[in-house]
Backbone as CSV, one residue per row, in Angstrom:
resi,resn,N_x,N_y,N_z,CA_x,CA_y,CA_z,C_x,C_y,C_z
1,MET,-45.103,150.192,-122.085,-44.233,149.874,-121.480,-43.664,148.436,-122.548
2,PRO,-42.629,148.794,-123.157,-41.736,148.000,-123.999,-41.558,146.546,-122.947
3,GLU,-41.785,145.235,-123.667,-41.715,144.138,-123.103,-40.206,143.781,-123.999
4,TYR,-39.156,142.971,-122.748,-37.798,142.501,-123.571,-37.965,141.168,-123.145
5,GLY,-36.938,140.749,-123.141,-36.840,139.092,-122.802,-36.748,138.226,-121.652
6,TYR,-36.351,139.728,-120.675,-36.869,139.637,-119.360,-38.083,139.345,-118.260
7,THR,-38.783,140.184,-119.211,-39.931,140.628,-118.369,-40.654,139.695,-118.148
8,GLN,-40.606,138.401,-118.157,-41.761,137.238,-117.709,-41.027,137.062,-116.827
9,ASP,-39.619,136.921,-116.501,-38.974,136.217,-115.421,-38.522,137.510,-114.181
10,LYS,-38.773,138.639,-114.512,-38.463,139.972,-114.088,-38.541,140.088,-112.155
11,GLY,-39.612,139.226,-111.587,-39.597,139.069,-110.416,-38.606,137.892,-109.765
12,ALA,-38.574,136.861,-110.528,-37.278,135.787,-109.559,-35.740,136.500,-110.170
13,LEU,-36.056,136.943,-110.970,-34.483,138.111,-111.302,-34.327,138.956,-110.303
14,VAL,-35.148,140.015,-109.815,-34.903,140.881,-109.002,-34.746,140.201,-107.509
15,THR,-35.544,138.853,-107.416,-35.068,137.913,-105.937,-33.895,137.905,-106.099
16,ARG,-33.338,137.178,-107.419,-31.999,136.703,-107.329,-30.793,137.879,-107.533
17,LEU,-31.060,139.170,-107.900,-29.979,140.095,-107.441,-30.076,140.603,-106.259
18,HIS,-31.407,140.672,-105.198,-31.031,140.795,-103.793,-30.541,139.879,-103.233
19,ARG,-30.251,138.656,-103.623,-29.586,137.545,-103.061,-28.256,137.910,-103.363
20,ILE,-27.390,138.490,-104.484,-26.096,138.623,-104.796,-25.419,139.783,-103.906
21,GLU,-26.829,140.807,-104.042,-26.397,142.034,-103.319,-26.390,141.701,-101.546
22,GLY,-27.044,140.591,-101.183,-26.806,140.396,-99.904,-25.075,139.346,-100.024
23,GLN,-25.040,138.431,-100.398,-23.713,138.187,-100.770,-22.599,139.171,-100.442
24,VAL,-22.467,140.609,-101.690,-21.747,141.409,-101.496,-22.041,142.043,-99.897
25,ARG,-22.748,142.575,-99.695,-22.888,142.863,-98.403,-22.286,141.628,-97.153
26,GLY,-21.809,140.537,-97.772,-21.381,139.629,-96.945,-20.216,139.862,-96.390
27,ILE,-20.303,139.836,-98.262,-18.164,140.186,-98.028,-17.890,141.260,-98.047
28,GLU,-18.258,142.816,-98.041,-18.164,143.635,-96.869,-18.033,143.722,-95.328
29,LYS,-19.285,142.543,-94.617,-18.703,142.513,-93.748,-17.651,142.002,-93.057
30,MET,-17.392,140.714,-94.337,-16.172,139.658,-93.787,-14.738,140.836,-93.661
31,VAL,-14.793,141.851,-94.961,-13.608,142.733,-94.411,-13.371,143.311,-93.165
32,ASP,-15.008,144.114,-93.032,-14.949,144.833,-91.924,-14.179,143.823,-90.536
33,ASP,-14.705,142.686,-90.925,-14.299,142.227,-89.589,-12.827,141.311,-89.490
34,ASP,-12.470,141.638,-90.304,-11.008,141.230,-90.504,-11.261,139.650,-90.496
35,ARG,-11.405,139.003,-91.815,-11.643,137.742,-91.660,-10.323,137.255,-92.557
36,TYR,-10.385,135.633,-92.616,-9.295,135.351,-93.523,-9.118,135.974,-95.033
37,CYS,-7.880,135.889,-95.646,-8.234,136.465,-97.263,-8.756,135.279,-98.116
38,VAL,-8.269,134.079,-97.987,-8.705,133.118,-98.779,-10.160,132.713,-98.865
39,ASP,-11.290,133.041,-97.473,-12.466,132.802,-96.869,-13.022,134.538,-98.030
40,ILE,-12.366,135.576,-97.759,-13.110,136.390,-98.607,-12.799,136.570,-100.174
41,LEU,-11.711,135.623,-100.445,-11.917,135.126,-101.826,-12.653,134.393,-102.264
42,THR,-13.367,133.331,-101.636,-14.472,132.268,-101.941,-15.611,133.162,-102.112
43,GLN,-15.654,133.871,-101.009,-17.270,134.631,-101.448,-17.187,135.355,-102.492
44,ILE,-16.021,135.966,-102.902,-16.155,136.672,-103.904,-16.221,136.176,-105.186
45,SER,-15.792,134.715,-105.158,-16.186,133.967,-106.424,-17.617,133.183,-106.643
46,ALA,-17.762,133.169,-105.709,-19.469,132.573,-105.835,-20.438,133.951,-105.673
47,ALA,-19.771,135.228,-105.497,-20.729,136.291,-106.034,-20.460,136.589,-107.228
48,THR,-19.559,136.219,-107.726,-19.015,136.623,-109.100,-19.807,135.286,-110.136
49,THR,-19.423,134.062,-109.400,-20.401,133.172,-110.468,-21.562,133.382,-110.158
50,ALA,-22.816,134.148,-109.423,-23.843,134.234,-109.498,-24.175,135.551,-110.484
51,LEU,-23.857,136.183,-110.514,-23.475,136.964,-111.766,-23.616,137.130,-113.077
52,GLU,-22.347,136.098,-113.153,-21.971,135.329,-114.611,-23.520,134.624,-114.715
53,SER,-23.854,133.963,-113.769,-24.874,133.013,-114.473,-26.234,133.744,-115.000
54,LEU,-26.372,134.753,-114.033,-27.778,135.999,-113.516,-27.534,136.358,-115.499
55,ALA,-25.826,137.021,-115.988,-26.114,137.444,-117.379,-26.277,136.736,-118.200
56,LEU,-26.000,135.089,-118.572,-25.723,133.744,-119.147,-27.246,134.062,-119.137
57,GLN,-28.497,133.885,-118.387,-29.902,133.887,-117.971,-30.361,134.874,-119.170
58,ILE,-30.298,136.278,-118.875,-30.419,137.433,-119.721,-30.039,137.769,-121.176
59,LEU,-28.927,136.936,-120.864,-28.128,137.030,-122.417,-29.114,136.251,-123.402
60,GLU,-29.745,135.044,-122.934,-30.203,133.730,-123.639,-31.326,134.153,-123.678
61,GLN,-32.250,134.975,-122.998,-33.476,135.238,-123.075,-33.496,137.060,-124.100
62,HIS,-32.807,137.284,-123.869,-32.516,138.411,-125.150,-32.090,138.263,-126.392
63,ILE,-31.815,136.615,-126.744,-31.459,135.976,-127.961,-32.766,135.695,-128.345
64,ARG,-33.572,134.896,-127.744,-34.420,134.139,-128.135,-36.077,135.044,-128.148
65,HIS,-35.994,136.440,-127.445,-36.701,137.628,-127.523,-36.566,138.501,-128.336
66,CYS,-35.360,139.053,-128.263,-35.257,140.815,-128.528,-34.524,140.319,-130.258
67,VAL,-33.846,139.494,-130.269,-33.021,139.248,-131.389,-33.682,138.235,-132.425
68,ALA,-34.182,137.395,-131.586,-34.905,135.859,-133.183,-36.364,137.178,-133.259
69,GLY,-36.687,138.150,-132.111,-38.007,138.829,-132.759,-37.724,139.868,-133.623
70,ALA,-36.879,140.300,-133.557,-35.959,141.257,-134.839,-35.503,140.571,-135.842
71,LEU,-35.409,139.597,-135.921,-34.803,138.505,-137.302,-35.448,138.453,-137.914
72,ALA,-36.766,137.804,-137.084,-38.070,137.490,-137.939,-38.817,138.479,-138.773
73,ALA,-38.575,139.677,-138.349,-39.145,140.818,-138.741,-38.547,141.746,-139.710
74,GLY,-37.268,140.953,-139.717,-36.030,141.275,-141.182,-35.146,142.558,-141.004
75,ASP,-35.212,142.476,-139.108,-34.397,143.838,-138.923,-33.069,142.754,-138.347
76,ASP,-31.620,143.440,-138.698,-30.745,142.730,-138.639,-29.829,143.372,-137.613
77,SER,-29.810,144.488,-136.899,-29.684,145.219,-136.407,-29.331,144.389,-134.892
78,LYS,-30.407,144.047,-134.589,-29.699,143.727,-133.450,-28.537,142.520,-133.269
79,THR,-28.368,141.933,-134.458,-26.400,141.003,-134.753,-25.838,141.688,-134.272
80,GLU,-25.518,142.914,-134.522,-24.345,143.381,-134.460,-24.245,143.789,-132.486
81,GLU,-25.227,144.111,-132.275,-25.906,144.470,-131.220,-25.256,143.016,-129.752
82,LEU,-25.955,142.271,-130.708,-25.420,140.826,-129.535,-23.974,140.359,-129.865
83,LEU,-23.775,140.809,-130.755,-21.911,140.809,-130.943,-21.324,141.333,-130.213
84,GLN,-21.839,142.469,-129.957,-21.040,144.022,-128.859,-21.517,143.174,-127.673
85,ALA,-22.669,142.846,-127.528,-23.199,142.329,-125.988,-22.282,140.920,-125.412
86,VAL,-21.962,140.021,-126.196,-21.142,138.862,-125.960,-19.291,139.458,-125.638
87,GLN,-19.173,140.171,-126.787,-17.760,140.583,-126.698,-17.321,141.062,-125.122
88,ARG,-18.152,141.980,-124.801,-18.115,142.654,-123.697,-18.173,141.774,-122.705
89,PHE,-19.051,141.024,-122.527,-19.304,140.023,-121.359,-18.160,138.745,-121.238
90,ALA,-17.404,138.313,-122.465,-16.503,137.985,-122.544,-15.019,137.955,-122.324
91,ARG,-15.257,139.654,-122.210,-13.696,140.654,-121.940,-13.690,140.262,-120.045
92,ALA,-14.787,140.390,-119.769,-15.105,140.899,-118.525,-14.884,139.520,-117.637
93,LYS,-14.843,138.478,-118.365,-14.339,137.228,-117.757,-12.865,137.152,-117.755
């Protein structure tokens, strides 16, 4: 089984994902319960921030493990992959 940058923190990452999933379910319940628009938007913003934070953590681990390891081995193919990942992430904002 391959080891990726996030492998060592996998349990903590899954826990955070479950927490974010709970936030999203809470937003769904707010909509179902006809809660005030701004309150819903506030919760959406919090969930979005949580996902972005998680993405940055995984990106950092990717750079430190996958990209650094490939570059150390003389393989620069991860450079283009990294640039594309950063561009996708930046466009999503």
